[in-house]
LOKOLDO-926948 format. One record per residue (C-alpha): x, y, z; residue in three letters; residue number from 1. Coordinates in steps of 0.5 Angstrom, whole numbers. Layout:
     x     y     z rest  nr
     X     Y     Z  ALA NUM
...
END
This chain:
     x     y     z rest  nr
   134     7  -136  UNK   1
   141     8  -136  UNK   2
   146    10  -130  UNK   3
   146    17  -131  UNK   4
   138    17  -132  UNK   5
   137    13  -125  UNK   6
   142    18  -121  UNK   7
   138    23  -124  UNK   8
   131    21  -122  UNK   9
   133    19  -115  UNK  10
   136    26  -114  UNK  11
   130    28  -116  UNK  12
   126    24  -112  UNK  13
   130    26  -105  UNK  14
   129    34  -107  UNK  15
   122    32  -107  UNK  16
   122    27  -101  UNK  17
   125    34   -98  UNK  18
   121    39  -100  UNK  19
   115    35   -99  UNK  20
   117    34   -91  UNK  21
   119    41   -90  UNK  22
   112    43   -92  UNK  23
   109    38   -88  UNK  24
   113    39   -81  UNK  25
   114    46   -82  UNK  26
   107    50   -84  UNK  27
   102    44   -83  UNK  28
   104    40   -77  UNK  29
   104    46   -73  UNK  30
    97    47   -75  UNK  31
    94    41   -73  UNK  32
    98    38   -68  UNK  33
    92    36   -63  UNK  34
    90    31   -67  UNK  35
    96    30   -72  UNK  36
   102    25   -70  UNK  37
   106    25   -75  UNK  38
   107    24   -83  UNK  39
   111    17   -87  UNK  40
   112    20   -95  UNK  41
   112    14  -100  UNK  42
   112    14  -108  UNK  43
   106    11  -110  UNK  44
   106     8  -117  UNK  45
    99     9  -120  UNK  46
    99     5  -126  UNK  47
    92     7  -128  UNK  48
    95    14  -131  UNK  49
   102    11  -133  UNK  50
   107     7  -132  UNK  51
   112    13  -132  UNK  52
   109    17  -127  UNK  53
   110    17  -119  UNK  54
   106    21  -114  UNK  55
   108    21  -107  UNK  56
   104    19  -102  UNK  57
   103    21   -95  UNK  58
   100    17   -89  UNK  59
    98    22   -85  UNK  60
    96    19   -77  UNK  61
    92    21   -73  UNK  62
    90    20   -67  UNK  63
    83    17   -66  UNK  64
    80    10   -65  UNK  65
    78     6   -60  UNK  66
    81     9   -53  UNK  67
    79    17   -55  UNK  68
    74    21   -55  UNK  69
    74    21   -64  UNK  70
    71    14   -63  UNK  71
    66    12   -66  UNK  72
    67    17   -72  UNK  73
    61    21   -73  UNK  74
    60    25   -79  UNK  75
    62    32   -75  UNK  76
    69    27   -73  UNK  77
    69    25   -81  UNK  78
    68    32   -83  UNK  79
    74    34   -79  UNK  80
    79    29   -81  UNK  81
    77    30   -89  UNK  82
    78    38   -87  UNK  83
    85    37   -84  UNK  84
    87    32   -91  UNK  85
    83    38   -96  UNK  86
    88    43   -93  UNK  87
    94    38   -93  UNK  88
    93    37  -100  UNK  89
    93    45  -102  UNK  90
    98    48   -98  UNK  91
   102    43  -101  UNK  92
   100    44  -107  UNK  93
   100    51  -106  UNK  94
   107    52  -105  UNK  95
   110    46  -108  UNK  96
   106    44  -114  UNK  97
   106    37  -113  UNK  98
    99    33  -112  UNK  99
   100    28  -107  UNK 100
    96    21  -105  UNK 101
    93    21   -98  UNK 102
    92    15   -94  UNK 103
    90    15   -87  UNK 104
    92    11   -80  UNK 105
    89    12   -73  UNK 106
    93    11   -66  UNK 107
    90    12   -59  UNK 108
    96    16   -57  UNK 109
   103    19   -60  UNK 110
   107    21   -54  UNK 111
   104    28   -53  UNK 112
    99    32   -50  UNK 113
    92    29   -52  UNK 114
    85    32   -51  UNK 115
    82    27   -54  UNK 116
    85    21   -51  UNK 117
    78    18   -45  UNK 118
    80    19   -38  UNK 119
    78    16   -32  UNK 120
    75    22   -29  UNK 121
    72    29   -31  UNK 122
    77    33   -28  UNK 123
    84    29   -28  UNK 124
    86    35   -33  UNK 125
    86    43   -34  UNK 126
    87    46   -41  UNK 127
    91    52   -41  UNK 128
    89    56   -46  UNK 129
    84    59   -49  UNK 130
    85    57   -56  UNK 131
    83    50   -54  UNK 132
    77    52   -51  UNK 133
    75    55   -58  UNK 134
    77    49   -62  UNK 135
    73    44   -58  UNK 136
    68    49   -59  UNK 137
    67    50   -66  UNK 138
    68    43   -66  UNK 139
    61    41   -62  UNK 140
    58    46   -65  UNK 141
    59    44   -73  UNK 142
    57    36   -70  UNK 143
    50    40   -67  UNK 144
    49    43   -74  UNK 145
    50    36   -77  UNK 146
    45    33   -73  UNK 147
    40    39   -74  UNK 148
    41    37   -82  UNK 149
    40    30   -80  UNK 150
    35    30   -75  UNK 151
    27    27   -75  UNK 152
    22    21   -74  UNK 153
    29    17   -77  UNK 154
    34    19   -74  UNK 155
    31    20   -65  UNK 156
    39    17   -62  UNK 157
    41    25   -62  UNK 158
    36    30   -62  UNK 159
    37    37   -61  UNK 160
    32    42   -59  UNK 161
    29    46   -65  UNK 162
    30    52   -62  UNK 163
    38    51   -61  UNK 164
    38    49   -69  UNK 165
    34    55   -71  UNK 166
    40    59   -67  UNK 167
    46    54   -70  UNK 168
    42    56   -78  UNK 169
    43    64   -76  UNK 170
    49    68   -78  UNK 171
    53    68   -71  UNK 172
    59    69   -69  UNK 173
    62    65   -62  UNK 174
    68    67   -60  UNK 175
    72    64   -53  UNK 176
    73    71   -49  UNK 177
    76    68   -43  UNK 178
    76    61   -38  UNK 179
    76    60   -30  UNK 180
    75    54   -26  UNK 181
    70    54   -21  UNK 182
    69    47   -16  UNK 183
    74    44   -21  UNK 184
    70    45   -27  UNK 185
    71    50   -32  UNK 186
    67    56   -34  UNK 187
    67    59   -40  UNK 188
    65    65   -43  UNK 189
    63    67   -50  UNK 190
    61    73   -54  UNK 191
    56    72   -59  UNK 192
    56    76   -65  UNK 193
    49    77   -69  UNK 194
    51    79   -76  UNK 195
    44    80   -78  UNK 196
    38    82   -72  UNK 197
    33    77   -72  UNK 198
    32    75   -65  UNK 199
    34    68   -63  UNK 200
    34    64   -56  UNK 201
    41    64   -54  UNK 202
    39    60   -47  UNK 203
    37    54   -52  UNK 204
    43    54   -56  UNK 205
    48    55   -49  UNK 206
    45    49   -45  UNK 207
    46    44   -52  UNK 208
    53    47   -53  UNK 209
    54    45   -45  UNK 210
    52    39   -45  UNK 211
    55    37   -51  UNK 212
    62    39   -48  UNK 213
    61    36   -43  UNK 214
    63    29   -47  UNK 215
    71    33   -48  UNK 216
    72    37   -42  UNK 217
    67    34   -36  UNK 218
    62    38   -32  UNK 219
    63    45   -34  UNK 220
    59    52   -34  UNK 221
    58    56   -41  UNK 222
    55    64   -40  UNK 223
    55    69   -45  UNK 224
    59    75   -43  UNK 225
    56    80   -48  UNK 226
    52    80   -55  UNK 227
    53    84   -61  UNK 228
    49    86   -67  UNK 229
    51    88   -73  UNK 230
END
């Protein structure tokens, strides 16, 4: 490779680097600041395909590991990480047409507000936005669904009531409509929308949801504000 070709290659790589970094920092990071600390961009030489192809590689640093509420990694937690990685790849591809090699790293803390950091007490922090509680509810529901699908005689460590599993299999939407604090404990009001008219046992689901949210927000109360049948 002569000097001119080498200069063109360096300029192209620099432009590609800045383009990918812009997409990651401006489009991806704002959506996942609660679980992503940052990115490190590297070139990956994939010799299995061609000695002349360099695939940009991105190391995604997640909040996780020992000392956080995301350890150990349950199937639900692993799915969350995988979904984020899929969205990163899709977003970069959609905006740039560049295919990435993605790698992961985990840190306990990266110096910003961290809802996953284990705390000494259940009530040392009050969360101030409905979106944070909605994210926690959605995450716990996905974990519950995973447990429902796997539970049986061979899996007795994470049992969920059959009524709660029946509810989770229904076609419903769960939205946190508001929240407040009573005796230093969060109280969540949720709206359940049934997309079919079959009756389900909401109370079993609410009891399971509240118990499993305790891992994230301490003692809490979950109440049904309204139910809609579509």
